[in-house]
KELOVEX-237534 format. One line per field, with one value per residue: residue number from 1; y, z, x of N, C-alpha, C in turn. Coordinates in Angstrom, 1 decimal, always signed. Atoms other than C-alpha are relative to their C-alpha. Layout:
REM KELOVEX-237534
pos	(NUM, ...)
n.yy	(Y, ...)
n.zz	(Z, ...)
n.xx	(X, ...)
ca.yy	(Y, ...)
ca.zz	(Z, ...)
ca.xx	(X, ...)
c.yy	(Y, ...)
c.zz	(Z, ...)
c.xx	(X, ...)
This chain:
REM KELOVEX-237534
pos	(1, 2, 3, 4, 5, 6, 7, 8, 9, 10, 11, 12, 13, 14, 15, 16, 17, 18, 19, 20, 21, 22, 23, 24, 25, 26, 27, 28, 29, 30, 31, 32, 33, 34, 35, 36, 37, 38, 39, 40, 41, 42, 43, 44, 45, 46, 47, 48, 49, 50, 51, 52, 53, 54, 55, 56, 57, 58, 59, 60, 61, 62, 63, 64, 65, 66, 67, 68, 69, 70, 71, 72, 73, 74, 75, 76, 77, 78, 79, 80, 81, 82, 83, 84, 85, 86, 87, 88, 89, 90, 91, 92, 93, 94, 95, 96, 97, 98, 99, 100, 101, 102, 103, 104, 105, 106, 107, 108, 109, 110, 111, 112, 113, 114, 115, 116, 117, 118, 119, 120, 121, 122, 123, 124, 125, 126, 127, 128, 129, 130, 131, 132, 133, 134, 135, 136, 137, 138, 139, 140, 141, 142, 143, 144, 145, 146, 147, 148, 149, 150, 151, 152, 153, 154, 155, 156, 157, 158, 159, 160, 161, 162, 163, 164, 165, 166, 167, 168, 169, 170, 171, 172, 173, 174, 175, 176, 177, 178, 179, 180, 181, 182, 183, 184, 185, 186, 187, 188, 189, 190, 191, 192, 193, 194, 195, 196, 197, 198, 199, 200, 201, 202, 203, 204, 205, 206, 207, 208, 209, 210, 211, 212, 213, 214, 215, 216, 217, 218, 219, 220, 221, 222, 223, 224, 225, 226, 227, 228, 229, 230, 231, 232, 233, 234, 235, 236, 237, 238, 239, 240, 241, 242, 243, 244, 245, 246, 247, 248, 249, 250, 251)
n.yy	(-1.4, -1.5, -1.7, -1.7, -1.2, -1.0, +0.1, -1.0, +1.0, -0.6, -1.8, -1.5, -1.0, -1.5, -0.9, +0.4, +0.1, +0.4, +1.5, -0.4, +0.5, +0.2, +1.3, -0.1, +1.7, +0.3, +1.0, -0.1, +0.6, -0.3, +0.0, -0.9, -1.7, -0.4, -1.1, +0.3, -1.4, -0.7, -1.4, -0.5, +0.0, +1.1, +0.7, +0.5, -0.9, +0.3, +1.6, +0.8, +0.2, +0.8, +1.5, +0.1, +0.1, -1.7, +0.2, +1.0, +0.7, +1.0, +1.1, +0.5, -0.4, +1.4, +0.1, +1.3, +1.3, -0.4, -0.9, -1.2, -0.7, +0.1, +0.0, -1.2, -0.1, +0.4, +1.3, +0.2, -0.2, +1.2, +0.8, -0.2, -1.1, -1.1, -1.1, -1.8, -0.5, -1.0, -1.0, -0.4, +0.2, -0.3, -0.5, -1.1, -1.2, +1.2, -0.1, +1.3, +1.6, +0.1, +0.3, +1.5, +0.6, +0.2, +1.3, +1.2, +0.0, -0.1, +1.6, +1.3, -0.2, +0.5, +1.9, +0.1, +1.3, +0.2, -0.6, +0.8, -0.9, -0.5, -2.0, -0.7, -1.4, -0.5, +0.6, -1.2, -0.9, +0.6, -0.4, -1.3, -0.8, -1.4, -0.1, +0.3, -1.1, -0.5, +0.4, -0.7, -1.2, -0.1, +0.2, -1.3, -0.2, +0.9, -0.3, +0.6, +1.5, +0.7, +0.6, +1.7, +1.1, +0.3, +0.7, +1.4, +0.9, +0.2, +0.9, +1.2, +0.9, +0.6, +1.8, +0.5, +1.0, -0.6, -1.5, -0.2, -1.7, -0.6, -1.2, -0.2, -0.7, -1.8, -1.4, +0.2, +0.1, +0.9, +0.7, +0.1, +1.0, +1.7, +0.6, +0.8, +1.0, +1.3, +0.1, +0.6, +1.3, +0.2, +0.4, +1.0, +1.2, +0.7, +1.2, -1.0, +0.0, -1.6, -0.7, -1.5, -1.3, -1.4, -0.5, -0.2, +1.5, +0.2, +0.2, +1.1, +1.3, +1.1, +0.1, +0.8, +1.1, +0.2, -1.6, -0.6, -1.4, +0.0, -0.6, -0.4, +0.8, +1.8, +0.5, +0.1, +1.1, +0.6, +0.8, +0.2, -1.2, +0.3, -0.4, -1.3, -0.8, +0.6, -0.7, -0.8, -0.6, +0.4, -0.2, -1.0, -0.7, -0.6, -0.6, -1.4, -0.5, +0.4, -0.5, -0.2, +0.5, -0.2, +0.4, +1.1, -1.1, -0.2, -1.0)
n.zz	(-0.1, -0.4, -1.3, +0.2, -0.3, -0.7, -0.2, -1.4, -0.2, -1.4, -0.9, -0.6, -0.6, -0.8, +0.0, -1.9, -0.3, +1.0, +0.7, +1.5, +1.2, -1.1, +0.1, +1.2, +0.1, +1.7, +0.2, +1.3, +0.4, +1.1, +1.4, +0.1, -0.4, -0.4, -0.1, -1.9, +0.9, -0.9, +0.1, -1.2, -1.5, -0.4, -0.5, +0.5, -0.4, -1.3, +0.2, +0.5, -1.4, -0.9, +0.9, +0.1, -1.8, -0.2, -0.7, -0.3, +0.1, -1.0, +0.6, +0.2, +1.3, +0.7, +1.7, +0.2, -1.4, -0.9, -0.8, +0.0, -0.7, -1.1, +0.5, +0.2, +1.6, +0.7, +0.0, +0.8, +1.5, +0.9, +0.1, +1.5, +0.6, +0.5, +0.2, +0.6, -1.0, +0.7, +0.0, +0.8, -1.3, +0.2, +0.2, +1.2, -0.1, +0.1, +1.0, +0.7, -0.4, -1.5, -0.7, +0.4, -0.7, -1.2, -0.2, +0.2, -1.4, -0.9, -0.2, -0.7, -2.0, -0.3, -0.1, +1.5, +0.4, +1.6, +0.2, +1.5, +1.2, +0.0, +0.2, -0.3, +0.2, +1.3, -0.2, +0.0, +0.9, +1.5, -0.5, +0.4, +0.3, -0.8, -1.6, +1.1, +0.8, -1.0, -1.7, -0.3, -0.1, -1.2, -0.2, -0.4, +1.2, +0.4, -0.1, -0.6, +0.1, +0.0, -1.3, -0.1, +0.3, -1.3, -1.6, -0.1, +0.3, -1.4, -0.8, +0.3, -0.4, -0.8, +0.3, -0.8, +0.7, +0.8, +0.4, -0.5, -0.2, -0.8, +0.5, +0.3, +1.2, -0.7, +0.2, +1.5, +0.9, +0.8, +1.1, -1.1, -0.3, +0.9, +0.0, -1.3, -0.2, +1.1, -0.7, -0.8, +0.8, +0.0, -1.3, -0.5, +0.8, -0.5, -1.1, -1.0, -0.8, -0.4, -0.6, +0.5, -0.7, +0.9, +0.8, +1.7, -0.3, +1.6, +0.4, -0.5, +0.2, +1.0, -0.2, -0.8, +0.0, -1.0, -0.5, -1.1, -0.6, -1.1, +0.2, -1.2, -0.5, +0.1, +1.7, +0.6, +1.4, +0.1, +1.4, +1.0, +0.7, +0.7, -0.8, +0.0, +1.8, +0.8, -0.5, +0.4, -0.8, -1.1, +0.0, +0.2, -0.8, -0.8, -0.1, +0.5, +1.5, +0.6, +1.3, -0.2, +0.9, +1.5, +0.7, -0.8, -0.3, -1.5, -1.0)
n.xx	(+0.6, -1.2, +0.3, +1.2, -0.5, +0.7, +1.1, +0.3, +1.8, +0.3, -1.1, +0.5, -1.2, +0.6, -1.1, +0.6, +1.0, +1.2, +0.0, +0.2, -0.1, +0.6, +0.2, -0.3, -0.2, +0.5, -1.5, -0.9, -0.8, -1.4, +0.5, +1.6, +0.4, +0.8, +0.6, +0.6, +0.2, +1.0, -0.5, -0.9, -0.2, +0.5, -1.3, -0.9, -1.3, +0.3, -0.5, -1.2, -1.1, -0.6, -0.8, -1.5, -0.5, -0.1, +0.8, +0.0, +1.8, +0.3, +0.5, -0.5, -1.0, -1.1, -0.6, -0.2, -0.2, -0.4, +0.5, -0.8, +0.8, -0.3, -0.9, -0.5, -0.2, -1.4, +0.7, +0.9, -0.8, -1.0, +0.9, +0.7, +1.3, -0.9, +0.6, -0.2, +1.0, -0.1, -1.0, -1.2, -1.1, -1.8, -1.1, -0.5, -1.2, -0.9, +0.6, +1.2, -0.5, -0.3, +1.5, +0.4, -1.2, +0.1, +1.0, -0.8, -0.8, +1.2, +0.6, -1.0, +0.2, +1.4, +0.2, +0.2, +1.1, +0.1, +0.8, +1.1, -0.6, -0.9, +0.0, -0.9, -0.2, -0.2, +1.4, +1.4, -0.4, +0.0, +1.8, +0.8, -1.3, +0.8, -0.9, -1.7, -1.0, -0.3, -0.5, -0.5, +0.7, +1.1, +2.1, +1.3, -0.1, +0.5, +1.7, +1.0, +0.3, -1.5, -0.1, +0.8, -0.1, -1.5, +0.6, +0.3, -1.7, -0.7, +0.7, -1.0, -1.1, +0.0, +0.2, +1.5, +0.9, +1.2, -0.1, +1.2, -0.5, +1.3, +0.9, -1.3, +0.4, +0.5, -0.3, -1.0, +0.6, +0.8, -0.6, -1.1, +0.9, +0.2, -1.3, -0.1, +0.7, -0.4, -1.5, +1.1, +0.1, -1.2, -0.9, +0.8, -0.8, -1.4, +0.4, -0.3, +1.5, -0.1, +1.5, -0.5, +1.2, +0.4, +0.9, +0.0, +0.9, -0.4, -1.6, -0.2, +0.5, -0.3, -0.6, +0.2, +0.5, +0.6, +0.5, +0.3, +1.3, -0.3, +0.9, +0.3, -0.8, +0.6, +0.1, +1.3, +0.4, -1.3, +0.4, -1.8, +0.4, +1.1, +1.5, +0.3, +0.5, +1.5, +0.7, -0.5, +0.6, -0.7, -0.7, -0.3, +0.9, -0.7, -1.4, +0.4, -0.6, +1.3, +0.1, +1.1, +0.9, +0.0, -1.5, -1.4, -1.0, -0.2, -0.3)
ca.yy	(+0.0, +3.3, +6.4, +9.6, +12.0, +14.5, +13.3, +15.3, +13.4, +15.6, +18.9, +21.7, +24.9, +27.8, +31.0, +31.5, +31.5, +31.1, +27.6, +28.3, +25.3, +22.6, +18.7, +19.1, +15.7, +15.0, +13.0, +13.7, +11.1, +11.0, +12.5, +14.7, +18.4, +19.0, +22.2, +24.0, +26.5, +29.0, +32.1, +34.9, +34.2, +30.4, +29.0, +28.3, +30.1, +28.6, +24.6, +25.2, +26.5, +24.1, +21.2, +23.0, +23.5, +27.7, +26.6, +24.4, +21.9, +19.7, +15.7, +14.2, +15.7, +12.5, +13.3, +10.0, +7.7, +10.0, +11.6, +15.4, +16.8, +18.9, +18.8, +22.0, +23.5, +22.4, +19.0, +19.2, +20.3, +17.2, +15.2, +16.3, +19.5, +22.7, +25.8, +29.1, +31.1, +33.6, +37.0, +35.5, +36.4, +36.5, +37.7, +41.6, +42.9, +39.4, +38.4, +35.7, +33.2, +34.2, +33.4, +29.7, +29.1, +29.8, +27.9, +25.0, +25.6, +25.7, +22.3, +20.5, +22.3, +20.7, +17.1, +17.6, +14.7, +13.7, +15.0, +14.1, +14.7, +16.1, +20.0, +21.8, +25.2, +24.5, +22.8, +25.4, +28.0, +25.5, +26.1, +29.5, +31.0, +34.5, +34.1, +32.5, +35.8, +37.6, +35.6, +38.2, +41.0, +41.8, +39.9, +43.4, +44.3, +41.8, +42.0, +40.6, +37.4, +37.1, +36.9, +34.0, +32.3, +32.7, +31.7, +28.7, +27.6, +28.7, +26.1, +23.7, +23.7, +22.0, +18.8, +18.5, +15.4, +17.4, +21.2, +23.5, +26.9, +29.4, +31.9, +31.7, +33.7, +36.9, +40.3, +38.7, +39.4, +37.3, +36.4, +35.9, +33.8, +31.2, +30.8, +30.1, +27.7, +25.9, +26.0, +24.4, +21.8, +21.2, +20.2, +17.8, +15.8, +15.4, +13.3, +16.6, +15.8, +19.6, +21.4, +24.8, +27.5, +30.0, +32.4, +32.1, +28.4, +28.7, +28.2, +25.6, +23.6, +22.9, +22.1, +19.9, +16.0, +16.6, +19.5, +20.8, +23.8, +24.8, +26.9, +28.9, +26.5, +23.3, +21.4, +21.4, +19.4, +16.6, +15.2, +14.0, +16.6, +14.7, +14.6, +18.4, +19.4, +17.1, +19.5, +22.4, +24.6, +23.5, +24.1, +27.7, +28.4, +27.8, +29.6, +32.7, +32.5, +32.5, +32.5, +35.0, +33.9, +33.3, +33.7, +31.7, +34.6, +34.2, +36.9)
ca.zz	(+0.0, -0.9, +1.8, +1.4, +1.2, +3.5, +5.8, +8.7, +10.7, +13.0, +13.4, +15.2, +16.2, +18.0, +18.2, +22.2, +23.1, +19.9, +17.9, +14.4, +12.4, +14.0, +13.2, +9.8, +8.1, +4.1, +2.7, -0.4, -2.4, -3.9, -6.8, -6.9, -6.5, -4.0, -4.2, -0.8, -1.9, +0.8, +1.1, +3.3, +6.7, +6.1, +7.4, +4.8, +6.0, +9.2, +7.9, +6.2, +9.4, +11.2, +8.5, +8.9, +13.1, +12.5, +14.3, +17.2, +16.2, +18.1, +16.3, +13.9, +10.8, +8.6, +6.0, +4.2, +7.4, +9.5, +12.4, +12.2, +14.5, +17.1, +15.6, +15.4, +11.5, +10.8, +11.9, +9.5, +6.7, +6.6, +6.7, +3.3, +3.2, +1.4, +1.7, -0.5, +2.1, +1.1, +0.2, -1.0, +2.1, -0.1, +0.8, -0.7, +0.1, -1.2, -4.5, -6.7, -6.2, -2.5, -1.8, -3.4, -1.9, +1.4, +1.4, +0.2, +2.9, +5.3, +4.3, +4.7, +8.1, +8.6, +8.1, +4.3, +2.3, -1.1, -2.7, -5.9, -8.8, -6.7, -6.9, -7.2, -8.0, -11.8, -12.0, -10.4, -12.6, -15.7, -14.2, -14.5, -16.8, -15.7, -12.4, -14.6, -16.1, -12.8, -10.4, -9.6, -9.4, -5.9, -5.0, -3.7, -7.2, -8.8, -10.4, -8.7, -10.4, -10.7, -6.9, -6.9, -8.8, -6.4, -3.6, -5.2, -6.6, -2.7, -1.6, -4.3, -2.9, -0.2, -2.1, -0.7, -1.4, -0.8, -1.7, +0.0, -1.6, -0.1, -2.5, -5.2, -7.7, -5.5, -6.7, -10.2, -13.8, -15.8, -18.5, -14.9, -13.5, -16.5, -16.5, -12.6, -13.2, -16.3, -13.6, -11.0, -13.5, -14.3, -10.8, -10.3, -13.5, -12.2, -9.2, -6.7, -4.2, -3.9, -1.7, -3.6, -1.5, -3.9, -4.6, -8.3, -8.0, -11.8, -11.9, -8.9, -10.3, -13.6, -11.9, -8.9, -8.4, -5.5, -3.7, -0.7, +0.8, +3.8, +5.5, +8.9, +9.7, +8.6, +5.7, +3.6, +0.7, +0.5, -3.2, -6.1, -8.9, -10.9, -8.2, -7.6, -11.4, -11.4, -8.6, -9.8, -8.4, -5.0, -5.2, -6.1, -3.7, -1.2, -2.4, -3.0, -6.6, -8.4, -12.0, -13.0, -14.8, -18.4, -18.9, -18.0, -16.5, -12.5, -9.9)
ca.xx	(+0.2, +2.0, +2.1, +0.1, +2.7, +0.7, -2.0, -4.0, -6.5, -8.2, -5.8, -6.8, -4.7, -5.1, -3.9, -3.8, -7.0, -8.9, -9.4, -8.8, -8.5, -11.1, -10.4, -9.2, -8.8, -7.9, -4.4, -2.1, -0.8, +2.8, +3.3, +0.0, -1.1, -3.7, -5.6, -6.2, -8.6, -11.3, -11.8, -9.9, -9.4, -10.9, -7.6, -5.8, -2.3, -2.8, -2.9, +0.1, +2.1, +1.1, +1.9, +5.2, +5.5, +5.3, +2.2, +1.8, -1.0, -2.9, -4.3, -2.7, +0.5, +2.1, +4.5, +5.4, +4.5, +6.2, +4.7, +6.0, +3.0, +4.5, +8.1, +10.3, +10.2, +14.2, +12.8, +9.8, +12.4, +14.7, +11.5, +10.9, +8.6, +9.8, +8.0, +7.2, +5.6, +3.6, +5.0, +7.7, +10.3, +13.6, +16.6, +16.9, +20.1, +21.5, +21.8, +19.6, +22.8, +23.2, +19.5, +19.7, +23.1, +22.0, +19.0, +21.4, +23.9, +20.8, +19.8, +22.8, +23.4, +20.0, +21.3, +20.5, +18.3, +18.2, +15.3, +12.5, +15.3, +18.2, +17.6, +20.7, +22.0, +22.8, +19.4, +17.0, +18.9, +18.5, +14.1, +14.0, +16.4, +15.0, +17.1, +20.2, +20.3, +20.0, +21.7, +24.0, +21.7, +19.7, +16.6, +14.9, +15.5, +13.6, +10.0, +6.9, +7.4, +11.2, +10.9, +8.1, +10.1, +13.3, +11.2, +10.0, +14.1, +14.9, +12.4, +13.9, +17.2, +16.4, +15.7, +11.9, +9.8, +6.6, +6.2, +4.0, +3.1, +0.8, -0.6, +2.2, +0.2, -0.7, -0.3, +1.3, +0.5, -1.9, +0.6, +3.3, +0.4, +0.3, +4.1, +4.1, +1.4, +3.2, +6.4, +3.8, +2.8, +6.4, +7.6, +4.5, +5.6, +9.0, +7.1, +7.1, +3.8, +2.7, -0.4, -0.8, -2.8, -4.8, -7.1, -6.9, -9.6, -8.9, -5.1, -5.7, -8.4, -6.5, -4.0, -4.9, -5.5, -7.4, -9.5, -9.6, -12.3, -11.5, -14.5, -14.6, -11.5, -13.3, -13.1, -16.0, -15.2, -12.1, -12.6, -10.2, -10.9, -13.5, -16.1, -15.3, -15.8, -18.7, -20.2, -18.9, -21.5, -21.2, -17.7, -17.9, -20.6, -18.2, -15.3, -18.1, -17.7, -21.5, -22.4, -24.6, -27.8, -27.7, -24.0, -20.8, -19.2, -18.4, -18.8)
c.yy	(+1.1, +1.0, +0.9, +0.2, +0.9, -0.9, +0.6, -1.0, +1.1, +1.1, +0.8, +1.0, +1.0, +1.4, +0.6, -0.5, -0.3, -0.4, +0.7, -1.1, -1.3, -1.7, -0.2, -1.6, -0.4, -0.7, +0.2, -1.0, +0.3, +0.4, +0.8, +1.2, -0.4, +1.4, +0.6, +1.2, +0.3, +1.2, +0.7, -0.2, -1.3, -1.4, -0.5, -0.3, -1.0, -1.6, +0.2, +0.6, -1.2, -1.4, +0.3, +0.3, +1.5, -0.1, -1.2, -0.9, -1.4, -1.3, -0.2, +0.6, -0.9, +0.7, -1.5, -0.8, +0.8, +0.8, +1.2, +1.3, +0.9, +0.4, +1.8, +0.1, -0.6, -1.3, -1.0, -0.1, -0.9, -1.2, +0.3, +1.4, +1.2, +1.3, +1.1, +0.8, +1.4, +1.3, +0.1, -0.6, -0.1, +0.4, +1.4, +0.3, -1.4, -0.2, -1.3, -0.9, -0.1, -0.4, -1.8, -0.6, -0.6, -0.6, -1.5, -0.1, -0.4, -1.3, -1.0, +0.4, -0.9, -1.4, -0.3, -1.1, +0.0, -0.1, -0.8, +1.3, +0.5, +1.3, +0.5, +1.2, -0.2, -0.5, +1.0, +1.2, -0.5, +0.6, +1.1, +0.8, +1.5, +0.1, -0.5, +1.4, +1.1, -0.3, +1.2, +1.6, -0.1, -0.6, +1.2, +0.2, -0.5, +0.1, -0.7, -1.5, -0.6, -0.4, -1.1, -0.6, -0.3, -0.8, -1.1, -0.9, +0.2, -1.5, -1.6, -0.7, -0.7, -1.5, -0.3, -1.1, +0.5, +2.0, +0.4, +1.4, +0.7, +1.3, +0.5, +1.2, +1.5, +1.1, -0.4, +0.4, -0.8, -0.8, -0.6, -1.3, -1.4, -0.6, -0.5, -1.1, -1.1, -0.2, -1.1, -1.8, -1.2, -0.8, -1.0, -0.9, -0.4, -1.1, +0.9, -0.5, +1.9, +0.3, +1.3, +0.7, +0.8, +0.5, +0.1, -1.7, -0.2, -0.5, -1.2, -0.8, -0.4, -0.9, -1.7, -1.8, +0.1, +1.5, -0.4, +1.2, +0.0, +1.7, +0.7, -0.9, -1.4, -0.3, -0.5, -1.1, -0.2, -0.7, -0.1, +1.2, -0.3, -0.3, +1.9, +0.9, -0.7, +0.7, +1.5, +1.5, +0.1, +0.6, +1.7, +0.6, +0.0, +0.5, +1.7, +0.8, -0.3, +0.5, +0.9, -0.6, +0.5, +0.4, -1.1, +0.3, -0.1, +1.5, -0.1)
c.zz	(-0.2, +1.6, -0.5, +0.7, +1.3, +0.3, +0.9, +0.3, +1.2, +0.7, +0.0, +0.5, +0.3, +0.1, +1.5, +0.1, -1.0, -1.1, -1.3, -1.2, +1.2, -1.2, -1.4, -0.3, -1.9, -0.3, -1.4, -0.5, -0.5, -1.2, -0.4, +0.7, +0.9, +0.4, +1.2, +0.0, +1.4, +0.2, +0.8, +1.1, +0.6, +0.4, -0.4, +0.4, +1.2, +0.0, -0.6, +1.0, +1.3, -0.3, +0.3, +0.8, -0.5, +0.6, +0.9, -0.1, +1.2, -1.1, -1.3, -1.8, -0.2, -1.2, -0.3, +1.3, +0.9, +0.8, +0.7, +1.1, +1.4, +0.1, -0.3, -1.7, -0.4, -0.3, -1.4, -1.2, -0.1, +0.2, -1.0, -0.6, -0.2, +0.1, -0.6, +1.1, -0.9, +0.0, -0.4, +1.2, -0.7, +1.0, -0.6, -0.2, -0.6, -1.4, -0.3, +0.4, +1.3, +0.3, +0.0, +0.7, +1.3, +0.5, +0.1, +1.1, +1.4, +0.0, +0.2, +1.2, +0.8, +0.6, -1.6, -0.5, -1.8, -0.1, -1.4, -0.6, +0.6, -0.3, +0.2, -0.8, -2.0, -0.8, +0.2, -1.1, -1.6, -0.3, -0.4, -0.3, +0.3, +0.9, -0.5, -0.4, +1.1, +1.0, +0.4, +0.5, +1.6, +0.0, +0.0, -1.2, -1.6, -0.5, +1.1, +0.1, -0.6, +1.3, +0.7, -0.6, +0.3, +0.8, -0.4, -0.7, +1.7, +0.8, -0.3, +0.6, +1.2, -0.1, +0.7, -0.6, -0.2, +0.3, +0.3, -0.4, +0.3, -1.0, -1.2, -1.0, +0.3, -0.5, -1.3, -0.8, -0.5, -0.5, +1.1, +0.5, -0.7, -0.2, +1.6, -0.3, -0.7, +1.1, +1.1, -0.5, -0.7, +1.0, +0.5, -1.2, +0.7, +1.5, +1.5, +0.5, +0.5, +0.9, -0.7, +1.0, -1.0, -0.1, -1.3, +0.2, -1.8, -0.4, +1.3, -0.6, -1.3, +0.2, +1.2, -0.3, +0.6, +0.6, +0.9, +0.6, +1.7, +0.0, +1.3, +0.8, +0.1, -0.8, -0.5, -1.3, -0.2, -1.1, -1.2, -1.0, -1.0, +0.6, +0.1, -1.0, -0.3, +1.1, +0.5, +0.8, +1.7, +0.1, +0.2, +0.7, +1.2, +0.1, -0.4, -1.2, -0.5, -1.3, +0.1, -1.1, -1.2, -0.2, +0.6, +0.6, +1.9, +0.5, +1.4)
c.xx	(+0.1, -0.9, -0.4, +2.0, -0.2, -1.0, -0.4, -1.1, +0.3, +0.7, -0.8, +1.1, -0.7, +1.0, -0.6, -1.3, -1.5, +0.5, -0.8, +0.3, -0.7, -0.4, -0.1, +0.3, +0.0, +1.6, +0.3, +0.4, +1.3, -0.3, -1.3, +0.0, -1.0, +0.2, -1.1, -0.4, -1.1, -0.2, +0.7, -0.4, -0.7, +0.9, +1.0, +1.7, +0.4, +0.4, +1.2, +1.0, -0.1, +0.4, +1.7, +0.6, -0.4, -1.6, -0.3, -1.3, -0.2, -0.9, +1.9, +1.4, +0.8, +0.7, +0.7, +0.1, +0.5, -0.8, +0.5, -0.6, +0.7, +1.6, +0.4, -0.2, +1.5, -0.4, -1.1, +0.7, +0.7, -1.1, -0.7, -0.7, +0.8, -0.9, +0.1, -1.1, -0.4, -0.1, +0.9, +1.3, +1.6, +0.6, +0.6, +1.2, +1.1, +0.0, -0.6, +1.0, +0.0, -1.3, +0.0, +0.7, -0.7, -1.1, +0.7, +0.7, -0.6, -0.8, +0.8, +0.2, -0.6, +0.2, -0.5, -0.8, +0.2, -1.5, -0.7, +1.4, +1.7, +0.4, +1.8, +0.5, +0.2, -1.8, -1.3, +0.6, -0.5, -2.0, +0.0, +1.5, +0.0, +1.2, +1.8, +0.6, +0.3, +0.5, +1.3, -0.8, -0.8, -0.9, -0.9, -0.1, -0.6, -1.8, -0.5, +0.6, +1.3, +0.1, -0.9, +0.8, +1.5, -0.3, -0.5, +1.6, +0.5, -0.6, +0.4, +1.4, +0.6, -0.4, -1.3, -1.0, -1.8, +0.2, -1.1, -0.4, -1.1, +0.0, +1.3, -0.5, -0.5, +0.7, +1.3, -1.1, -1.0, +1.0, +1.2, -0.9, -0.1, +1.3, +0.3, -0.9, +0.8, +1.9, -0.3, +0.0, +1.1, +0.3, -1.1, +0.3, +0.9, -0.6, +0.2, -1.5, +0.0, -1.4, +0.4, -1.1, -0.4, -1.0, -0.6, -0.6, +0.6, +1.0, +0.2, -0.9, +0.9, +1.1, +0.3, -0.4, -1.0, -0.3, +0.0, -0.9, +0.2, -1.4, -0.2, +1.1, -0.4, -0.3, -1.4, -0.3, +1.7, -0.4, +1.2, -1.1, -0.7, -1.0, +0.2, -0.2, -1.4, -1.5, +0.4, -0.5, -0.1, +1.1, +0.5, -0.5, +1.3, +1.5, -1.0, +0.3, -1.6, +0.3, -0.6, -0.6, +0.4, +1.5, +0.8, +0.9, -0.3, -0.2, +0.2)
C-alpha cells in the first residue's frame, strides 16, 4: 500500500485561546497536487503553518508516514517538506545566487536529504532562465514574478519531497501567473507532491489532482478533481463565487 505524502487527521490549531482549525482531515498521495482553497480567513495559511511547525498543532500530521506533529520547523524540513511562503520572503539585500546558495547551505547544515531529482544550483537556474540571467542581481530589485520564481527555487534547493506553495500567484500579472502555473505543472510531472494554496481557483483547479476547501477553519470539501468538477456549483459556492444567470461568467 502506497504511503501518502501528507496526511492530516483531526488537525486542530489555536492562536492563543482562539480555535482556528477544527478537526481538519485530508490526504495527499505521493506525486499528486492538492489544491487547498477557501475564502480569505478560512484557515488555509494557518493549515500550512501547522504542517510546517510554525504553529503548534493538535492532532495528526504525517509526512510520508512519519508523524511530524509538534516537531520544530527544521525537523519537518528534514522530513522532506519545502515551503514557498506567502509574500515570498526572499532576502532582498542578497543576490539571486546568494539566496539560493544560502538555502542549500541551510539544508545541508540541518542534515540535508536526497529529494526528487536531487535539486542543485545549476538545475534550479536551468528551470528559471530569468534567474540564471539575473543571478548576480540583488533579489530586492527583481520584479514580483521573478521574486516568486526565486522563492520557489529557494525551496527546491532543500530537495523537498513535498512542496507547500502559499498563494504563489498573489499580486502577479496574468501572463506571469500563467508562467508560474507552467512551472508548478512541470514540478508535478517530475514526481513532486504539492499542496497549492490559492485564491485563483481557475489556476488551482487546472493543476489539481485533489481539492480540499476550508470554511471558517473546517474542511467542507475533500475530493478528487473529477468529483469536484462534477459538483462545480457547490464548489464555487463554498468559495463565494457564483455564476451570473444566463451567462458563463462568475462573480
